[in-house]
N, C-alpha and C positions, 0 to 999 in steps of 0.2 A: 658798805663803807659811809656812803652819803647819811644814812640814819644813826649809825654810831657818832658820827659828830655833831648830831643835832642833839642828840641825847645828852651828850657831853656837855654841851653848852647850856642847855635846860638845867642838867645838875649843878653845873656852876652857878648857875643863876640862884638856884634854890640855895644854895650856901651861902651866896653873898647875903640873898635875905635874911638867912636865918642869922649872920653874924653881926647882921647892922645894929640890932639893939645892943648888943656887946660892943661894939664899936663907939657908941654914943655914949655908953656906961663908961666905958673907958676912957672915951675923951674928956669926958667930965671931970675924971679923976685923974687921968695918966698927966706925966711931966712932958712927954713928947709927944709927937704925932706919930700915928701909924697909918700906914697905907696897903692897899692891895691892888696886886695887877693882874689883869685877868686878859688873856689872848684870847679873842672869840672865835677864832678858826684854828682850831688845834692843828690842821693838817693845810697847809697852802700849796697849790698845785699851780701849773702853768699860767700864767696870767690872774692870779686870784690875790689881792689883798685881805688883810685881817684886822679888825678894828681893835685896838687895844685901850682896856680902861683902866686908867690910874684912880683909885679911890682912896682918899686921905680921910684921917679921923676927923680932921677937921681943917679948916681953911688954912692954907698953907700959901708961903712967900718963897721966892726965891728958886721955885722949881721950872726945870725947863728939860729940853730933851738930852741936856749933857747929862743929866743925872739918871738919864736910864742908858743902861748898855743892854744890846741884843746878842744872844747867842748866833742869830743867822738874820740876816736881812738887814735892814733900813726903816728906822721910824721917821715919821714926817706928820706934819699937819696938826700938831699938839694944841688942843684947845680945851678951852673950859669955861662955864659960866658961872661958876661959883667958887673957885679955886679948891673945891674939893676934890670934886671928880672932873678929871680930865681924860681925854680920849686922844689916840694918835692912830696913823696908819701905817700898819707894817706891812713893807714890800719884802718878800722873800728875795733871796738870790737865785741864779740857776743852779738848781742840785737835783741830784737825782736820789730823792728818798732818803735823806740825811736828817738827823735830830735822834733823841730829843733836845729842844733847844729850851732857852728860857730867857724872860728880860728882868733885869735886876734893878732894883732902885736905891742910890746912895743916896741916905737920908741927910749925910753931913753938911749938905748945902742948902737943907730945907728949913725954913723957920715956920713954927706954929704958936701963936701965943705968946710970942716973944723968946720960945723955946727952940734950940737949933738941936735939929734932929740928930740921930745918930742911929749907925746899923743899915742894914739893907732889907730889902724887900724883893722875894723873887715871885715871879708870876708862874703859872701854871705852864706846863710842857707844850711846847707844839712842834710840828714836824713840817718839814721842806719836801716836795716832791714836784719840782715843774720841769722834768725832762719827759717828752713824749716818748712812749714804746715804739720800737722798731724792728724789723723783720730783720733777723740774721742770715735767714738762708731757706731755702724750698727744695724739701725733697719731692722729686718725681717718679711718675712710674717706671718700673725696670724697661730695659729695652726689650722690645719684642713688637709683634703685630697683634693687636687687641680686635676682637672681634665682637658682632652685636650683642649686647647684653652684657659684656665684660665691663668693669669700672676702671676708670683712669684716676687713681688717689693720689692727692697732694698734700703733704705736711708743711705748712708754716711755722717756721720757729721764730719764736719773737724772744727780745732779749729779757723781758720779764713776764710775768704773769699778766695776764691781761682776760679781761671780762666782755664776752660777745653777746651782743643784742640783735635781734633779727636774723638775717641769711647773707651773710656777704658773700659776696661772690667773686672767682677768678676767670676771666675770660679765656677761652681756649680757640685756636686757629686751628679746624680740623679739615684739611684740603685747603677749601675755600670759603669755608663756612665757620662763622664764629658761633661757639656755644658757649657754657658757663659752668665750671665745678662750683657745686654749692657747697656753703659750710655745714658740716654735719656734728663737730664734737670739737671739745678741746678749751671751752671757756674756762677759766680759772686756772688754767695752766698756761705754760709758755709755748705749746705744740697746737696748732690749729689744725684740724683735718676738714680738707675739702674733697669732693669726690664728683666725677662725670660718668654716665653710664653711656656706652657709646650704642648709637642708634643703627639699625638698619639701612642701608643705603649709604652710609659714611665712608669714606675713604681717604688717606693720606699715605702716601709713599714716601714722603721727604721728612717725614718728622712734624709733630704738631707744634704749634708755637704758643707761648704762653705770655698774656697781656698782663696788666697792673690789675692791682686787688682793689674791688669794687665792694662798699659798704653796702649797696642795694638798701637804703633806708635803716640798715641796723647799726652798728657800732662796735668799736673795736677800742676799748679803754684799758688802761692798766688801773691799781686797786687805787691809786691817788685820783683818777678820773681823766687822768691825761689821754685825750685821744691817740690812737696808734698812726705813725707814720705809714702810708699804705704802699710806699716803695717795696717792692719785692727784691731781695738782694741775695747774690749769692744761688742763684737758679740753677738747680741741675741742668744738664744738657738734655733735651729731648729729640735731637735728631735721629735717634733709633727708636723711638717711640711712635710706632707705626700703627694706622688703622684701617681695616679691612673687613668693614662691616657689609661688603657686596655680597651677596649670597652666590655660590656657584650654580651652574647650569649643565645640564648632560642633553645635549642635543642629538647625540648617537652614540651606538653601542655596535661592536664589530669584532667578532662575530656577535649575534643575537642568541645563538644556541652553542650549548655545550654540553657535555657528558657531566651526568649525576655524580661521577667520580671526581670531579673536578679537575684542575688543572690547565684548563683551556685559557690561552693566553687571550685577554679582552682589551681591547682598545676603545678607551672613554674620550668623548669629544665633545668639548662645551666651551663654556668661558669661567674665568676666574678660579680656575682650576690650582693656582699656585698655593702653595702652603697648605695643601691639604692634609687634613690630620687624620681621616679616616675613608675607606672607602669598604661600602658594604654591598653585598648580595643578600637582598632582604634583609633579614636581620642578622647574617652572618659577615663577619669582617672578612675581606679578601686575604688570601694566602699570604699576598705580598702585593705590593703596587710601586711604580715608579712614577714621578711627576716629570713628565718630558718637556712640558711647557705649560703656559698658561691656559691651553687649548686643549690639551692631551695628557691622557694618564694612561699608562698601559697597568693591567691589574691581571692578577692570577686568581681565576674562578674558585672560590673554596669547594667543597662537596655540597650539594643539595637534593633535595628530592625533586621528581619530575613534576615539572610545572612551570609558571611565569613568576618571576620576581621582577621587583624596582630596584635598579643599582643606583645608589647614591652617593655623593662625595660631600663630606665635612670639610670646611674650611674655616679660618677666623670669621668669614663672613658669612657662615651659617650652613647649612646644608641644604643640598639641592632638593629643590620640588620633584615629585614624581610625574612623569607622564609616560604615554607610549612609547614615547623615542628613547627611554630609559630602561626598556624591558628585557630581559634576558630570560630565554626557557631551558631549564635541563631537560636532558632527554636520557631516557634508558639506553643502554648499550643496545645495539641491533645484533638480532641473530638471523643465522639462516638455515633452515631446517631442511631445504630439499632444494636440487638443482635439477632444471628439465629443458633441453636433454642433457644428458652428463657428457657428452662428448662431442665433437665438431673437427673441421678440416683445421689444419696449421695455417691456412690463409686467412683464417679468422671469419667474421661475416655471420656467424648462425647467431639467430636470435635465442637467447637462453632466458627461461623463467626462473628467477629466485623467489621463493617462499621463506617467511620468517616472521619476525617480529621486530616491532619500532624500527622501520624502514623508512618512515616520512624522513624528509629534507635530507635524504642521501648526498652526500658531497662528494662521492667516489665510488666506484665500483671496480676492482682489481681482479685480473685473472693472472695468479701467480704475481709477479712485479710489474706487470703490464696494464695500463688502465683499460677499460673496456672502451671499444670505438664511440660508443653513445649509451645511454640507457635512459628508461622511463620508469620515473615512482608511480605505479599504479594507485598502489594504495599503503596503509600501513605495514601491510603484510606480504605485498606483492612488488618486485620490480622485473621489468623486462630489459634486458641489455643484450648489446652486439659484441659479441666475442671479437678481441682484435685477433692478429695474427700471433702466432707463438710456436715454438718448438715443439717435436712429438714428445708426448708424456703428458703426467698428469700434474695438475696446478692446484692450488685453493683459491676458491672464488670468495672474495671478501667484501662488505659493505661497510663505508664510513659515512657515519652521520655526525651531527653534533656530539652525539652520545656516544662516540668513541667507535672503535672498529671491531666487526663481529671476530668471535674467536673461530679457528679453525676444527673441522671434523670430517670425518668421511662422508658427512652429507651436504657439505659444501665444495666436494672435489669433481673438477671438470678434466676429460682427457683431450687431448690434441691429437689427430690422427693426421698423419702425412697424406698429402693427396695422392690418389691412385694415377698412375700414368700407364699408358699402353705405348710400348715402342715397337711391338709389330703383332701383325695377324696373319694367320694361314686357315684357310685361303682368303685372298683379299677381294674376291669376288662371288657370286653365286646368281641362281636365277630368281625372277621377281617372286615366285611361287614360296619361296622361303625354304626351311627345312635343312641348309647348311650347316654342317658341324663346324664352326669357326673355334680356333684355338687364339686366344689372347694372352700376348705373353708383356709382362711390364712388373712395375713394384707397388708396393702397399695394395694388393686387391683382397688382402683378408677382410672379412665381415661385408663384403659388397653387398649392398641393395638394392641394386638395380643395373643392368645391363641394357643399352637402348641402343638401337641401329636407327640412326637419326631421330626421330621423336618416337619411336615405336619400342616397346619393350622386347626384349628376347623372349621367344618361345618360352625358352627355359635357360637355366644356365647353372653350373656346377663350378663352384671354388676348389680348384685341386691344389693352391698353394697360396702362398702372398705373390708370387711371380706369374701365375696361371691361371686362366679360368676358360672352362671349355662353355660354348653356347648356342644354343640354335638359334640361327638366322630367323625373325619372322617374314612374313610375306611384305613385300615393298614394291614401290614403282620403278622403273628402269633409271639408273643413274646412281650418282656416287653421295653416300652420306657417311657421316662420322660416328663411329662405334665408341661409346662412353661407358664408363662405370663408374658408379655412384656407392662410396663407401660413406662411414661416418666422417671421414677426411674430407670429403668433397667428391666432386666430379671431374673425371680425368679432361685435360684441355685436350684440343682438338689439333691434331698434324695431320701432315701426310702419312704418318707411321700407322694412324687409325682410320682410314678412309677403307670402307668397303663398297663396293661398286656392285649393283644389282642390274643383272642382265635379262632383257627381254630373250625369252625362248626363240632360238635360230627357226628358220623355215627355209625350205628348198621348194622354189615354185619352179623350177625346169632346169633340165641337165641337157650337157651337147658335148660328145655325142652320147645315146643312150645305151651303145652297146660296145663290145671291146671283146678282143682273142681272149682266151682263157688263160693264157700267159701272162695276161696283165700288161701294163706299160701304155694303156691308152691315156691320154691326155682328155680330161673331162673337164668341163665347165660348169661349175654349179652355180645357179643364179637364185637368189631369194633375199631375205631380209636378217638383220641381226647376226651377220656372219663374222663381225671382227672379233678378236680372240678366241677362233677358235682353237679347243685344244685337241679334237680328235676328227678325222672323216674316216667313216667306214663304210664299206661297200660289204653289205650285210654283217657279217660278224669279225671280217678282216680290215684292219686298218689299212686305208692308202698307203701307198707305197711312198708319197709324199704328197705335200699340199702347199699351196702358195695363198695367202689374204689377199687379194688384190683391192678389196674394200668392204664395206659394211656389206654389200649385197653381191659379191662374187668371190668366190674360190676356184682355184685351178688345182685340178688333186690328179694324180696317177694313179691309175686303177691297179690294186694288185691283182695277182695271180688268182684264179677261181674256177669252181666247177661251172659245166656251162649250165646255163640258167639265169634267172632272173632274181635278183636282190633289191633290197630297198637300200639306197644310199643315205646316209644320214650324217649331221654335224652337229657336235656336240661343243657349246661354249659354256662360260661360267653360268651362262643363261638356263642351260638344259641341253637338251637333245631335241633337234628337230624331229616333229611326227613324221609317219611314212603316209603316202599318198602315191597314186600312180604317176605325179610330177616328179618323182624322186628313184622311179626304178630304173636299173641297169643292169642289162642281159650281156651276160658272158657265153660266147661262142665258141667251137672248137674250130682251131684255125689250122687246116689241112695241109697247107704251103706255107711254111714258115723257116725260118733258120735260126740258131741262137743269137741273141743281142751281141753286137759289136762295138768296143770303148773306142775311145778317142784315142789316137798314138801319136807320141812326141818322139822323133827321132833323135838321136843322138848329135849333141850341138857339133858344129863345125866350125872352122875357124877361116877367113875368108883367104882364097888362095890355095883352099885345099885341093890334093892330088887327086884325080879322077880315081875312082874307086874305094876312095876312103869313107865315102858316105855309108850309112846304115842302109841294109835292105831290111825292111821289115815283111815277114811274113806272117799272114793273117790266114785263120782257118775258119772254113765257113762249114756250120754243122745243121744237118736238116733236123727240126724239132716237129713238124708237123706228119699227117699221116700221108698226106698226098705225095706224090713223085715231083722233085723240082726239076725243071727244064729249062734248057736256054739261060743257064745261068751266064750274068755278065759284070762286069766292073767298069766303073765310069769315073772320072776327075770332074771336078767343077769349083767354082770359085776365082776369085781373083788370081789366085797363085797356082792355077791348076798346071799352067805351062811348065813350072818350076819343078814338077814331080813326073817319074815314070811310073805307072803302074802295069803289072799284067794280067791276063784274064786267068781264071780259075783252070785247073789243069785237067779238071771235068766238069763238064757242063750240066750233067744230070746227075741228081741225088735221089736215091732212092734206098730200100731197105737194105739192098746189097752194097751201096756205096752211097755211106750215109755222110760224109764229108770231103772236103777237098779245100786246096788252098790257093793263094795269090800272093804276090808281091808288090810292094810301095816303097819307092826310094826319091830322093832329092837329086835333080839333073846337076850335072858338072857345073863348075864355074859360077855359082851363086854367090854375088856381092855380100857383104854383111848386111844382115837383118833378119826379119821373122818372117816364114812363109806358112802360110796356111791353106790347105785344100781340102775340099769336099769329096770324100770315096762313097759312092752309090754302087750298093748289090742289088742286082735286078734280077727276076726270074718268073717264069710263066704261072700266072694265077698267085704270085706272092707279092705283098705290099712292100715296095722297096724298102732296105734298110740302108741308111748312111751313119758316117761318123768323120771325124776330122782329123786330119794327118799334119803335124806340125813339124818345121824344119828351123832352127835357130843357127845363123852363121853368125860368128861373131866376128869385130873386126881383128885383123892380124897385128893392127899397131894403131896409135892415136891418128895418123895419118893414112890409115890403109884405105882399100875399096869400099866403097858403099854408096856410092849417088844414088839418088830415086829422085821420080819426078811424081807428081801429085796429077789425078784425075778423077773425075767422077766413077770410073770403074775399079778404082783401088790403086794400089802400087806394085809397078812393075820394075824390079830392081836390075839396075844396070850399074857397070863399072863406076866407081867414082874415088875421088882422091880425098875424100873428107870421110871424117865418122859420121854417122847418122842417127836421126832420133826416131826412135819406136814410138808410135802412134796407135796406140791399140791394136799393134799386128802389121801396120802399115809404116813401113821406113819412108822418112823424108829427107832431104838434104838439106842440111842446117846452113850451108854455104849460100842458100837462095835466101837467107833471112837478112832481112834489110836491116842492119843494127843502128842504122843512122836515126831511125823512125826511134820514138819513145818505148814502142812494144810491138810484139806479134800476138796473134791469135790462132791458137791450133783447135780447130772445133772437131770434137771427136764423136762418133757416134757409140754410145754404151751399148754392151753385149751382155744382156742377161742383167742390167742394171750396173754394170760394171765398166769404167772408161781408166784407160792409164796411159801414161805417156813416160817412158825412158829416155832420159838425156844425161849423156855422159858429161862427167864434171868439167872435162877438157874443154869440151863444147862452151859452158857457161862462163870458164875461164877467158877462151878467147873472145867472145862477145864482152866481157866486162872490161877487157884492154880497150876494146873502142868505145865503149859507151857504158859507164858503170852504173848508170840508172835503169839500165834498158831491164825491161821483165817479159817474159813468156808468159800469156793467159792460156790456161788450159780450160775449155769451154765445153761445157755438156748441156744436153737440154735441159737439166735440173739444178746445176751450178757451175762454178767456175773457180779457179786458183789460179794466183798472180804469183808465178815464180820468180823471185829476183835473180840476177846474175851472179849476184855475190853470195849465193845462198850456202855455200859450204862455210864461208865465215861467219855465217850466224847460228851453226848449229853447235852448241856447246858439247866439249868432248870430243869432238871429231877426230881432232889429231891423233888423242888416245886410242881411238877405235881402229885408225888406221894403222896404227905403229903396232897394235895387239895383231892384227891381221896381216902384217908385214907386207902391206900394199902404201901406195901412194895417192895423191890427190886424182892423179892422171888415171887410175886404175880402176877408178869406181864410177857408177853411172847412179843418178837418182830417178828411181821409178815412182813417179806421182799417181796416185791412185783416188779416184773420184766412186765413191760407192752409193747407189741409192738405197739406205734403210729403210725406206717407209713403211714395208711391210715388215720388219722384222718384229717379232714378238717379245722380246727381251727388252728392246728399247721401248716399244710402247708401254709395257709396264712400268719403266722408270720415269718415262712423260707422266704417266698418270699419278705416279707417286710424287713426284716433283711439282706438278702443275694441275693439280686436281681440277682449276678452273681453265686449264689451257686447252687452245685448240691450234695445233699445227696448220701453218699457213706454208703451202708450197713442200717441195721435199724435204727428206730427213737424210741429211748427207754425211758420209764419212770422208773426210779428207785426210787421206796417209801417205807417207812418204817411206819408201824402202830404201837404204844403202846397198846398192849389188855390186859385188866384186865382179867386174867385167870379164876379168880371164876365166873366172868358173862359172859365171851366170848365178851365182848362189848370193842370197843376201846375208848381210855381215852386221845389219843393226837397222834401225830405224831412227830418223827424224822426228821425234816427237814435241820437242820444246825449241824455241828460236830466241836469240837475244835480242830480238826486234818483231816487232809485230806485223806478219804478213795478213795481205788481203785475200779475202774469200768472198763469193757471192752466192746467194741461193736466189732463185727467180722464184717469182710469186705466181699462182695461178694466172690463166691470161683472162678469166672471168673476173676476176679482182679489178675493181674499178677505184678505190681508194684505200690507203691503208686505215687500221681502226687507231681509235685514240690510246688506247692500252695495249701495246705489244711491245715484245722483246726478244733478241736473239740469245740463244743458249747453247753452252758447251757441255758436253757431257762428260762428268767427273768420273771416272773408272773406278778410282779408290773410294769414293763416298754413295757410287751407284745414284748420283744426282744430277740435275741440270743447274747448271751455274750462269751468271749473266756475264755477256761477252759484249764488248764495245760493237754499237752497228748503227748504219744510217740508211734511212730508204730513200731511193731513186728513182725515177722513171726515165725508160729509156725505149724508144719507140711506143710509147703509150702502153707499156709493159711495168710493172712495179719489181725492182729488184732491190735485196737488201745486203748492203756493203758491209762486210764484218773485218775486224780488226783484231788479231788475236796472236798470242806469243806461242800458242800450242796447237798441235794436229788431235783433232778427235772426230765426233759426232756431234754434227751442228744442226740446229733446228729453229726456226723463227716461228714464233706462236703469239696468236692473241690470248691475252692474260688478263682479264678482267678483275680487278682487285677492290674492295671497298671495305673501310673500317667505319664501325659504328661511333668511334669515338673521337672521329676526326673531320665528321660531317660538317663541324660549324669552326673548325679551326682553322687558324691563319694558314697552315702547312698543307691542307689538304691535296691541292692538286699535286705538289710535288712528291708527297708520301704514297698517293695512290700511284703516280708515275714510278716511284722508285721500287715500289711492290712490285707492279706488273713487269717490270723489267728485271726482278730477281735480285735487286740490289740489298733489300730489305725485307724482313718477316713480321708477320703481327706476332702478338705474344699467345694468341688462343682466344677462342671464342667470339670471333669475329673482331676483336678488339687490336690497336696498335699501342697503346699507352704512350702518345706522344710526349709528355712531361717527363717520363722515366729519365733519368740520368744513364749516359752511355758510358763504360768503364773503358778503360785505355786498351785492354784486350779486345773487347768487340768493334771498336772504331777502327784498330789496326786491320782486324781481319777482314773486316767489311771494306776497307781500303784498297787493300792488296787486291782484293778480288774485284772490285771494281774497276782496278788498273789492269786486270787480265793476268797480272804476275804470277800468280799461282802461289802453292805453299814451297817452301823450300823443302830439298830432300835431303838435306845435310842431316844427319843424327847428331846434332851438337845442340848444347844449350846457349841460345844468345844470351840470357841473363841468369844469374844465379836464382830467380824464383821463375823462371820460366822452364819447365823441363819437358825435355822430349815426350811426345806422346801424348800431350794434353791437345785439346781441340784447337788450341790458337797459336801452339808453338813454330809450329811450321811457317804461317803467316808473319808471326813476329819476327824469325829468322830471315825471311824475305824482305820485311821492311828494315830493318837494320842493315841489311844488304845493299838496300838502295840510298839509305841515307835518309830514310823519313823520320827518324827517332832521334834526331839530334838533341831534344828536349829532356831526353833521359839522362841523368846523371848518375855516374857509377855503375855499379854492376845491377842494380835492381830495377824491375820495370815495373813491380807493384800493379801487377795486370789488373786486380779487380778495383782500382782507384777510378773512381770519377774522372775524366778527361776535362781538364777545364777547355776554356774556349780559347784563351791564348796557345795552348797546347796544341788545341786544334788546328788553329793559323798556322802554326810552325810545321806540322805536318803536310799542310795543303800547300805552303809555300815551296816545303821540299820536294812535292810533287810536280810544281809550276818550273823547278828548277831542272827535275828531272827530265821532264817532257820538253824542255827547251821551249818554254811559251813565249810568244813575242811580248813584250812589255812597253806599254805605250807610256811615252814621256810627259804626257800630260800629269801635271801635279794634282796630288789629292791630301786634302787636311783632315787630320784627326782630330783638329779642336773642338771640333761639334761635340765630339764624345767628351763629357764632364768627368767621367771616371777614367779617362785613359790614362791617366798619372798613376792608377792603381797597376798597370802592366808592368811585367818584368822589362827591362830595358832590352833583353836579348830578343823579346819577342815583336818588339815596336816594328820594325821593319818589315816582319811576317805579317803584323796584322795591317799595315800599310798595303802591303800587295795585295791581300784578299780584299780589302774595301776597294782598291783601285780596280780588280778584276770582276768587281761585283759578286764575289763568289761568297763572301761574308758581309754582313750588315752589323746594324745595332741592335739592341735588343730593347729599344726604345728610341723617342725622338733624339736624347742627347746622351743615351747610353750605350756601351760597348760591354760592358760587366766582362772584363778580360780573365776575372778570377772565378767566375759562375761556372756551375757545371754545365757540359755540353749535353742536349737531351736527345732523343730519338728523333723529335721532328726536326731538329735542326742539322742533325746527322744526315736525314733524307735530303733536306732541302741543298745542303753543302755538295753532296755527291752528285744530285741533278745539276747543278750551277757548274760545278768542275767539269765533268763530263761534256757540258756543253762548251765550255771554254776551250777544252781539248780537242773540241771538233769529234769525239768518240760517240756522241748521239746526235739526234736532229735537235734543233732550236726551237 
């Protein structure tokens, strides 16, 4: 533009110079002057002026600015030096590129050479452009987030075409940093382009800011040369133009492993993850991904080849750099090719070796739907897993790795076998030499792999069926061992049912006497060793008529009949048969002077006041059995009541082959008072061992106040007339009127006969005493035990009224016969004892406490009193040699239904330096006191050890087998209820009805649940469902124990006890708060921690044992 203007001016100058001669020529000859007007600057811009030259053909006058007219602008400063050439200054107006314009000269007022000019002269064209170009608008980048390397482009729109020199800039604020968008194109147009490229590390989350246009040393002008106004007008909004050029990072990948088939959900953690545009696993894009936050993305891994790849995230800020932190490893799917062993017990615990491929990084091993208890990855081809518990049957074993889960096939199958059990054995004992064939009965015995007696394998065994094995016992040491069966299902647990006792062979070291008649009947005492549990005593090949095992070192046997001569006497026990020697020889000899055996005689019963002659006269026959003649035959009466009988002498006094037999008679005397009379009849003859028998006469009372008075002396009882009913004390009659009922009690000391002692007390006597002293009791005392009979006995016998009505008698027509029998030598009970208490050792006698209900009129028993509504007191004396009671002991009652011994409440006491155990029980049975040492391996360090051991020793709780107690196992409602009822000695209900809908008669706990419901111990149960297998909560246990306290009328102190120390007591049901309060006050229950009671927690086996001991001590049922 500028060059064009200069060229134009030069061109005009040339024209002027070329025309000058012509002008001069014309001037010389023209009549009027002529002129030229030249505007030097044909384009006037802002601030510019132009020189205007007016040249006349000759000197003129009368010329001034008024003669000139401008098309645009103002002329000023007209000057001349010769009146020919004039110059003036043209100042243009404010105008935006207007024109063309001219300056015209009006010659009419101009005089040259006297001539007045005429016409006009017009100058050359000129243009005016004095307005600077401006920015009409600025186009900004589209809204969005721009990352590193992306351009921010701006268009500056001008109101006219402009020319740009240099590199103008537009300042931008990105975040807090000022950067510049540089001019890139648009000169010669009205749209100028500026651009800025985002640099790494830049960020602006609020939108960039645009500053003013800067020439930066360049220029922006329009074609006229006007500099542009740099103000940016109508700038578009940049609030949505965001910058994120900060590269994302991945700091962790989880999981870091996955299957080659893809599909694994992978969590990527890092920074600047917002607006992620791509997630890649190696070169492969993720199947999908979700941006959770600026620091987390969840991506689905695509399929890939086995190996490790980098996971990258791309955002507008760039792509994350790779490092070990972003690596993800593709694993091939695992396989299992074999399992060894392929079977195991349902209890789990079997170590199983899994062989296969791709097993590294296993995350799970499953047996069916159950996780392995534990597992160890040995290598990529082997895992050792511990099988969990499972149900009998076959399951698939699978391994899960990041590569997936192994497929199933026959190669990965594992079979669960139910554990074998032994429910009974026969026989249960044998010799230490072994060789006994033992039949084991149980369940799941198929596939037995071992049968052991203790730690020794059976000599051999045969699996007869799933429920029976026949085994040959190996040799063993004397004592009891557990017999176990091992199958793929495990080893049978131990219990009393699988115990086998090795017995040492018995020996006989001496006998007395060593001879006897061939007729037998000689009482022979055998001394030796290991005689307990004798099963046979033989004299030669003939079994003894009878025998009694007195101890492990003595047996009393009755010699059978035999042939004259010497035989060996042998004893057979489970330990074998005694060997023979001179010490065990017995000689039979022929008796030449003898009579047939005589039996005891009981004469027909009489009623007091009987008439003379009405008593029975018993005729006894004597028959010679020996070869010799019997001479001087005679009879005699002996014993305390000898004077109450009359006996005759034999009708003949010599017996021989011609007169082999004779007779005599015996009868009761007249006028005997009510009572029982016994005398000994002795028959003697020359050369014959005297023969004796007992004669008995019972005289019943004629009425409640009939005669029968008696007095006691060391020699026995001599009945005399009395106005009172009498008490029969083991055949000795005593007058009850002499009993001082003002005292608390009376003791009747009885000498047992053959281990049996009894007292028969008319019910009317008890009623009479009760009227004077309702708390009075009669103690029946024997050398081995005693029984305290309360005077209100009749009211304590359930069902007595119905029994009396059935037999058409009333209370005054009956007597109670209380019998105490020493059962210490009873083989059946000994076997039950060994079965129930394998570690037990009886202390003192084993005593059977029994009560018969007798019809006094007939002398016949019409029933027994087995159960009572109140606990009765019994005592068993300990051996005199016992100086102290062991730490672990208990009293036990024999349950005739289960054939087992059960816990019974008992306390020890010392009387005159002798230990006595006081037993309180609601029923009659056989009772024994035993030392019972029990210990469990899993409670040795447990907080409950002392109480668990004591509870087990007393028979309150049992172990779970294998010497374990499992103290932390939960106790079900049924289990706790059964244990509690037994601990109270109440026994199972005999009512054949279901106490709840889900407690069916015949289940092992139904009787105890019925009893507990009858006693009011199950108030926490709602509705008709007991849910027996549901674990008992601690607050429910508190409810049951509190009910026991109310049942037993426990004295409760008024001392306040707060539960506020238990921070979780608010979780307890309000219905149980008072029960919990009572248990805490009585110190029967405490918290599970320093400040927790855990009312909703499950009751454990340890807690059950502890509360039983505390409760029984609080009740006074066992020693504190």
